[in-house]
BAMI-15142 format. One record per residue (C-alpha): residue number from 1; x, y, z. Coordinates in steps of 0.05 Angstrom, whole numbers, plus 5000, padded with zeros to 4 digits. Layout:
REM residues N
NUM,X,Y,Z
...
END
This chain:
REM residues 528
1,8178,7087,4808
2,8111,7128,4813
3,8072,7064,4840
4,8124,7048,4884
5,8128,7113,4919
6,8046,7112,4928
7,8050,7044,4957
8,8110,7068,5005
9,8079,7121,5026
10,8014,7083,5045
11,8050,7037,5078
12,8085,7074,5117
13,8033,7118,5150
14,8029,7068,5203
15,8101,7061,5223
16,8139,7099,5282
17,8172,7166,5267
18,8239,7126,5276
19,8230,7079,5218
20,8205,7142,5167
21,8261,7182,5172
22,8289,7165,5101
23,8233,7186,5070
24,8259,7251,5066
25,8290,7261,5003
26,8364,7245,4985
27,8389,7282,4927
28,8366,7256,4865
29,8408,7198,4836
30,8414,7227,4764
31,8446,7297,4790
32,8494,7262,4838
33,8559,7223,4838
34,8537,7184,4901
35,8533,7112,4882
36,8474,7065,4898
37,8520,7025,4941
38,8541,7087,4981
39,8462,7113,4986
40,8445,7051,5018
41,8508,7058,5075
42,8493,7132,5087
43,8415,7118,5098
44,8427,7059,5138
45,8477,7105,5180
46,8428,7158,5188
47,8359,7114,5193
48,8388,7043,5217
49,8336,7011,5172
50,8317,7013,5100
51,8262,6985,5058
52,8287,6981,4984
53,8221,6992,4952
54,8212,7058,4993
55,8277,7078,4984
56,8274,7063,4905
57,8206,7107,4908
58,8241,7168,4941
59,8302,7176,4906
60,8274,7161,4830
61,8318,7097,4826
62,8301,7037,4788
63,8278,6976,4843
64,8324,6926,4805
65,8385,6968,4803
66,8372,6982,4879
67,8365,6902,4894
68,8427,6893,4849
69,8467,6949,4899
70,8444,6903,4961
71,8463,6843,4935
72,8534,6871,4919
73,8533,6894,4988
74,8524,6825,5014
75,8576,6792,4970
76,8632,6832,5004
77,8674,6804,5056
78,8657,6837,5122
79,8583,6831,5123
80,8568,6901,5114
81,8499,6900,5116
82,8440,6839,5131
83,8381,6836,5082
84,8313,6797,5092
85,8275,6788,5033
86,8198,6807,5044
87,8137,6807,4995
88,8069,6834,4996
89,8005,6820,4960
90,7961,6869,4921
91,7910,6876,4872
92,7906,6913,4807
93,7859,6919,4759
94,7860,6879,4689
95,7847,6915,4620
96,7770,6893,4624
97,7763,6923,4695
98,7790,6995,4676
99,7747,6987,4619
100,7691,6973,4679
101,7710,7037,4712
102,7716,7081,4645
103,7649,7058,4617
104,7611,7023,4672
105,7598,6947,4676
106,7560,6908,4622
107,7500,6894,4666
108,7495,6966,4691
109,7496,6990,4615
110,7452,6939,4589
111,7399,6964,4646
112,7404,7034,4618
113,7390,7010,4556
114,7321,6981,4573
115,7265,7034,4563
116,7208,7044,4609
117,7161,7009,4563
118,7212,6948,4557
119,7250,6918,4494
120,7250,6867,4451
121,7303,6818,4475
122,7332,6806,4411
123,7348,6884,4395
124,7374,6881,4470
125,7418,6828,4458
126,7458,6868,4405
127,7493,6903,4452
128,7567,6895,4461
129,7573,6836,4519
130,7497,6829,4519
131,7492,6756,4535
132,7545,6765,4604
133,7506,6836,4623
134,7432,6802,4612
135,7453,6744,4658
136,7486,6794,4709
137,7421,6837,4712
138,7377,6776,4721
139,7416,6757,4775
140,7418,6832,4808
141,7342,6821,4803
142,7347,6891,4753
143,7306,6862,4697
144,7254,6815,4681
145,7230,6781,4613
146,7157,6778,4590
147,7153,6716,4547
148,7087,6717,4529
149,7091,6795,4500
150,7051,6806,4434
151,7117,6821,4403
152,7155,6772,4428
153,7196,6761,4484
154,7204,6829,4517
155,7258,6849,4571
156,7225,6902,4627
157,7256,6941,4684
158,7245,6910,4750
159,7277,6966,4791
160,7267,7045,4786
161,7337,7049,4787
162,7410,7021,4787
163,7478,7024,4825
164,7536,7001,4792
165,7564,6965,4850
166,7618,6930,4821
167,7654,6998,4791
168,7651,7021,4864
169,7686,6957,4882
170,7738,6966,4833
171,7754,7038,4850
172,7763,7021,4923
173,7820,6966,4898
174,7846,7014,4849
175,7854,7061,4908
176,7877,7010,4953
177,7819,7013,4997
178,7791,6950,5046
179,7744,6902,5012
180,7717,6840,5044
181,7753,6782,5012
182,7686,6756,4988
183,7682,6812,4947
184,7754,6807,4920
185,7736,6733,4900
186,7667,6747,4862
187,7704,6803,4824
188,7767,6767,4809
189,7728,6702,4786
190,7700,6753,4731
191,7771,6766,4709
192,7769,6844,4726
193,7828,6837,4780
194,7891,6804,4777
195,7945,6798,4832
196,8007,6828,4840
197,8065,6806,4891
198,8117,6856,4903
199,8186,6835,4930
200,8228,6878,4965
201,8286,6873,5019
202,8291,6897,5096
203,8364,6922,5102
204,8397,6929,5168
205,8473,6939,5193
206,8521,6884,5193
207,8570,6863,5241
208,8623,6899,5198
209,8583,6960,5178
210,8619,7029,5157
211,8600,7079,5104
212,8665,7070,5069
213,8668,7011,5023
214,8737,6978,5018
215,8729,6925,4959
216,8783,6868,4960
217,8827,6869,4897
218,8809,6817,4850
219,8884,6814,4823
220,8959,6820,4848
221,8984,6866,4797
222,9065,6879,4779
223,9051,6951,4809
224,9032,6924,4879
225,9094,6883,4881
226,9145,6941,4863
227,9111,6992,4909
228,9091,6945,4968
229,9027,6963,4968
230,9004,6895,4967
231,9019,6888,5044
232,8961,6935,5057
233,8910,6916,5015
234,8852,6854,5019
235,8846,6810,4963
236,8789,6772,4935
237,8784,6692,4959
238,8799,6652,4893
239,8736,6598,4892
240,8769,6540,4870
241,8695,6497,4863
242,8674,6551,4809
243,8665,6519,4742
244,8694,6551,4680
245,8663,6569,4621
246,8633,6508,4579
247,8675,6505,4515
248,8635,6517,4449
249,8634,6446,4414
250,8587,6399,4379
251,8545,6346,4420
252,8525,6276,4411
253,8455,6258,4399
254,8423,6224,4451
255,8411,6157,4398
256,8487,6157,4386
257,8505,6155,4461
258,8456,6100,4473
259,8483,6066,4412
260,8552,6072,4430
261,8538,6033,4490
262,8499,5976,4457
263,8561,5969,4406
264,8614,5965,4468
265,8569,5910,4498
266,8566,5867,4429
267,8641,5881,4421
268,8650,5857,4489
269,8614,5793,4482
270,8656,5777,4423
271,8613,5795,4364
272,8631,5833,4297
273,8598,5889,4264
274,8563,5879,4195
275,8567,5932,4143
276,8504,5973,4144
277,8515,6036,4104
278,8471,6010,4043
279,8396,6037,4057
280,8371,6025,3986
281,8357,5952,3980
282,8322,5904,3930
283,8267,5860,3947
284,8306,5804,3939
285,8356,5809,3998
286,8301,5841,4036
287,8247,5796,4028
288,8256,5745,3980
289,8321,5718,4012
290,8284,5713,4078
291,8234,5667,4054
292,8186,5721,4059
293,8126,5711,3994
294,8120,5757,3945
295,8040,5769,3961
296,8061,5792,4036
297,8024,5850,4062
298,8095,5881,4089
299,8112,5879,4016
300,8053,5929,4000
301,8063,6008,3982
302,8027,6014,4043
303,8082,5991,4092
304,8143,6005,4054
305,8176,6056,4009
306,8193,6041,3934
307,8249,6078,3900
308,8227,6116,3834
309,8291,6121,3795
310,8324,6074,3792
311,8256,6031,3807
312,8293,5961,3795
313,8364,5925,3807
314,8388,5894,3740
315,8382,5817,3740
316,8453,5809,3725
317,8469,5838,3797
318,8439,5783,3836
319,8470,5715,3842
320,8441,5678,3783
321,8446,5602,3819
322,8419,5632,3887
323,8365,5664,3866
324,8340,5605,3825
325,8347,5560,3888
326,8309,5625,3926
327,8248,5618,3866
328,8244,5545,3877
329,8234,5541,3945
330,8181,5597,3943
331,8146,5558,3888
332,8157,5485,3903
333,8186,5473,3968
334,8246,5438,3995
335,8291,5426,4051
336,8225,5397,4083
337,8177,5448,4065
338,8123,5449,4012
339,8138,5525,4002
340,8083,5578,3980
341,8058,5551,3919
342,8053,5613,3875
343,8084,5641,3809
344,8144,5675,3838
345,8164,5732,3795
346,8231,5758,3783
347,8214,5837,3773
348,8185,5832,3843
349,8247,5816,3870
350,8286,5872,3823
351,8250,5929,3863
352,8288,5978,3902
353,8262,5997,3960
354,8284,6035,4036
355,8303,5975,4068
356,8253,5960,4128
357,8301,5919,4168
358,8374,5905,4178
359,8365,5830,4171
360,8373,5845,4097
361,8448,5853,4117
362,8443,5793,4152
363,8423,5764,4096
364,8481,5781,4048
365,8527,5767,4105
366,8503,5695,4111
367,8507,5683,4030
368,8575,5712,4040
369,8595,5665,4089
370,8562,5610,4062
371,8608,5611,3990
372,8673,5601,4039
373,8706,5534,4031
374,8698,5519,4100
375,8654,5537,4150
376,8669,5581,4213
377,8620,5605,4269
378,8612,5670,4268
379,8575,5715,4316
380,8553,5786,4284
381,8515,5848,4302
382,8484,5916,4272
383,8453,5978,4292
384,8422,6020,4241
385,8366,6058,4210
386,8313,6023,4174
387,8246,6050,4142
388,8172,6031,4145
389,8113,6071,4119
390,8088,6083,4184
391,8030,6130,4212
392,8065,6184,4251
393,8046,6180,4319
394,8080,6196,4388
395,8115,6124,4388
396,8127,6120,4306
397,8164,6151,4252
398,8174,6136,4190
399,8245,6111,4205
400,8279,6086,4264
401,8341,6046,4285
402,8346,5963,4293
403,8388,5928,4340
404,8403,5865,4308
405,8441,5800,4337
406,8458,5740,4293
407,8501,5676,4314
408,8513,5618,4263
409,8543,5552,4291
410,8532,5484,4282
411,8471,5451,4318
412,8449,5506,4354
413,8380,5503,4389
414,8320,5550,4413
415,8361,5533,4482
416,8422,5569,4455
417,8381,5629,4433
418,8350,5631,4505
419,8420,5630,4534
420,8451,5684,4493
421,8396,5724,4505
422,8401,5721,4578
423,8473,5738,4576
424,8466,5795,4527
425,8405,5830,4568
426,8438,5821,4635
427,8499,5858,4604
428,8438,5911,4600
429,8419,5909,4670
430,8356,5867,4654
431,8363,5799,4691
432,8275,5784,4692
433,8261,5759,4623
434,8199,5716,4590
435,8189,5695,4522
436,8124,5683,4493
437,8115,5636,4420
438,8105,5681,4357
439,8105,5688,4283
440,8154,5714,4230
441,8165,5687,4157
442,8238,5673,4162
443,8246,5641,4235
444,8216,5580,4266
445,8211,5575,4324
446,8198,5654,4335
447,8192,5694,4407
448,8178,5753,4427
449,8217,5777,4480
450,8187,5811,4551
451,8224,5838,4612
452,8198,5859,4672
453,8188,5941,4686
454,8194,5961,4758
455,8164,6030,4745
456,8104,6007,4708
457,8105,5942,4754
458,8084,5905,4686
459,8114,5854,4633
460,8134,5893,4571
461,8154,5872,4499
462,8225,5896,4484
463,8244,5849,4427
464,8236,5793,4379
465,8274,5735,4368
466,8284,5666,4328
467,8316,5607,4292
468,8327,5623,4223
469,8288,5571,4179
470,8314,5522,4137
471,8283,5552,4073
472,8328,5612,4080
473,8396,5585,4099
474,8399,5516,4057
475,8386,5554,3992
476,8444,5591,4014
477,8492,5537,4009
478,8511,5533,4085
479,8520,5463,4116
480,8454,5425,4133
481,8479,5424,4212
482,8494,5499,4212
483,8433,5542,4250
484,8425,5612,4257
485,8400,5645,4325
486,8381,5725,4321
487,8347,5777,4356
488,8325,5851,4347
489,8299,5901,4385
490,8296,5983,4372
491,8346,6036,4393
492,8291,6092,4405
493,8250,6057,4460
494,8307,6054,4505
495,8336,6112,4494
496,8260,6151,4502
497,8252,6114,4575
498,8326,6139,4595
499,8316,6208,4576
500,8236,6215,4604
501,8216,6227,4531
502,8146,6205,4514
503,8137,6232,4449
504,8192,6204,4394
505,8183,6271,4356
506,8222,6304,4416
507,8283,6252,4402
508,8285,6257,4324
509,8259,6307,4278
510,8253,6383,4278
511,8220,6394,4347
512,8285,6370,4379
513,8306,6407,4441
514,8375,6419,4425
515,8384,6434,4511
516,8360,6369,4517
517,8410,6340,4467
518,8472,6376,4499
519,8444,6352,4572
520,8443,6290,4554
521,8489,6249,4601
522,8543,6197,4576
523,8504,6125,4570
524,8521,6079,4620
525,8477,6013,4629
526,8478,5978,4694
527,8528,5911,4675
528,8525,5848,4712
END
């Protein structure tokens, strides 16, 4: 309030007398029953115009409370007042600037520390802030340095006396005196001053001005109806467009919303969902059943999480005959393959791991289908969590969600796979697709899927696909003319694109912004 009063008194000195009438003290608000609303109206009645900052300063009233009262009057029907927001800019001394005023500038103090006979530079540099003071004093031409002095580099006075001009400038700024812009910018560059923007309201009378406030009633009460007083009352209008208070409730994570939309698309295409609730898998179903050799790098601890207890699955829980066929295919080949020609070990297949892909679930389901007396074509999908021992960064975590689609039928070809992919991605609003040959241990042929991104204006990889190898399918017992096509993609990447998140750790984990979870919209993709 004291700052506001001083600022206002300086500001109104040049105004016409008619505009300064309200500088006369109005009764102190703490010792009066007068409300802030009434104070504003009474001063307006007398002076015709008020300045919120000046009115607050001269009546020891908090300016923010006065602004609240102005806004309250503006909200009343009838236009009691008109208000125009204005602002003024000034400068304030920083803590360092105040230290200059109290103790002198670094350069002035350093100059005073130099005796007439000079001082060794290394001794002078022991002063507080000597490096800055030395540089400024040299620039001002107050000191010089004799590098050839027999005692070593010595600092000497170059002028008889010095005037601390920077402190004089700071004093002028503190007293709101005129200072040229160039000097102000130099002082600002040294971070000795900081800008202050003061916002206030210029208030004038409105078309419906009155010193008596008639506030509209908010509710129609039983008493008003009984005594008939409602006839003379003014009622506040209802805002039928106002939003109600949001109910306290839980919120679905963005991944769950996007997952639900992908799931709906699969179901609309006639796919059935595979059971994916088994995070712990053994090496047999995760690797061996997929014709992935036991020496493959993906089976190393650098890429896979191994379970310590229990470490292995009992051999009796693995399908014996099928296990022997898988072993033979790995060691010696078969079904048109030469195999990998190595000694396959059952202990490696028994090791328990956190599944690295949901294709392990697909393998279990295909084996189950193969045991049926009569083969029936199937379309299956899964969307669930998988785990890999990845290096954590902005786009990789140790766990993520994999979306996988599988179609099993007789005489399926690569053309069928491409056709299904076009249908699937078209339902996602993605129509521009390209395919690139790739290698996967359990699919042949294999393809990477690319889509044209209009925002990035380039083709980006969005998934992987292929036809399951005979070495994987025939040992299960499926008919020779049955082929299986499959494709997969991540759930996190489309969710990050939709939400504008660039760091996956802001989507999953302790750094997630709960407001983002609450505000994330219902997921709807552009359907064809």
